[in-house]
C-alpha positions, 0 to 999 in steps of 0.5 A, spaced: 124 817 730 117 821 732 117 828 732 118 832 737 114 838 740 115 844 736 118 848 741 119 854 735 111 855 737 112 856 744 116 863 743 112 868 746 111 875 750 117 875 756 116 871 762 114 875 768 121 876 770 123 878 763 118 884 763 120 886 770 127 887 767 125 890 760 121 894 765 127 897 769 131 898 763 126 901 759 125 907 766 133 907 766 133 909 759 127 914 760 132 919 763 139 916 759 139 922 754 144 927 758 148 920 758 148 919 752 150 927 750 156 925 756 158 919 752 158 923 745 162 929 747 168 923 751 169 920 744 170 926 742 176 927 748 178 921 746 179 922 738 183 928 741 187 924 745 189 918 740 191 924 734 196 927 738 199 921 741 196 918 747 193 912 750 186 910 753 187 905 759 181 902 761 179 897 768 173 895 772 172 888 776 167 882 774 162 884 769 165 891 768 171 888 766 168 885 761 166 891 759 173 895 759 176 889 755 169 891 750 171 898 750 178 896 748 177 891 742 173 897 739 178 902 739 184 897 737 181 893 733 174 897 729 167 899 731 163 899 724 168 901 719 175 900 716 180 905 720 187 906 724 188 901 730 187 907 736 191 905 742 187 902 748 190 897 753 184 894 758 188 893 766 183 888 767 185 883 761 193 883 763 192 876 766 201 875 768 201 883 771 195 882 775 197 875 778 203 878 780 201 884 783 196 881 786 201 877 789 206 882 792 201 887 793 195 890 796 189 889 792 188 896 792 194 896 788 191 892 782 189 897 776 193 903 780 200 900 778 199 898 772 196 906 771 203 908 773 207 903 769 202 905 762 199 912 762 202 918 762 199 926 762 194 927 758 192 920 757 186 917 759 183 912 763 175 909 763 174 906 770 167 902 770 165 901 777 157 899 778 158 901 785 162 907 785 166 904 790 171 898 788 177 900 792 181 898 786 178 902 782 177 908 787 185 908 788 186 907 780 183 914 780 186 917 785 193 914 782 191 917 775 189 924 778 196 924 781 200 922 774 195 928 770 191 923 766 184 925 764 180 920 768 172 918 766 167 914 770 161 910 768 158 908 774 151 907 778 147 912 782 150 918 785 153 919 789 159 915 789 166 915 790 169 914 784 164 919 781 167 924 786 175 923 784 173 923 776 174 929 771 167 927 769 162 921 771 157 918 767 152 915 772 146 911 770 141 912 775 138 905 776 137 900 782 139 894 779 147 892 777 144 889 770 141 895 768 147 899 770 151 895 766 146 894 760 146 901 759 154 903 760 154 899 754 150 903 750 154 909 752 161 905 751 158 904 743 156 911 743 164 913 745 166 909 740 161 911 735 163 919 736 171 917 736 169 914 728 165 921 727 171 925 730 176 922 725 172 923 719 168 916 719 160 917 717 156 917 724 152 911 721 153 906 716 149 901 713 149 894 715 152 892 707 158 897 711 159 894 717 159 887 715 165 889 710 172 887 711 178 891 710 180 886 704 173 888 700 170 880 702 164 879 707 166 879 714 164 874 718 158 877 723 161 879 730 160 878 737 
């Protein structure tokens, strides 16, 4: 059988679409330092919440739902180094609860009812919405405030409804949803690193530490 074309040699600089994407990301990154500081401070707040027996709730729609679940996975599992699991629930991942609520209640109650079920005064709820206007997320923020939870919001540019309702908001100043979501993920990782740092773990670690499994064997690289 004859050899096909060497596709590895075809790797070149990004396409025009790719260059535009990277340009938008670099532009947003240029003003991101303040957001990074906010995310680091939120990690300390979460660590204090966990230390007193509190819980994190997180929710979003679509890509923001995936990022909410990413956050809770890093906390229930681990971010870089081994530590005790932390109480974090992703409200967008509770399939049976979601379908039951959407079947029996108005759509905007999708997350608010779960906040009412799981949240306690002093707990933290992280809500993600690139527009800052998703009705179910906005209703969850209002319900959380009524119940005495701390509301932290990840959104796109100000002004938006969710940022106005939250105790604090991290607002990425970028015009494209994809760019906002990419920097939300960066901020979520900063939050996780700050949680670990506040609990006495190193803020940085080498690759051999980040891949070390709890039993001392080499862990499989995580997605």
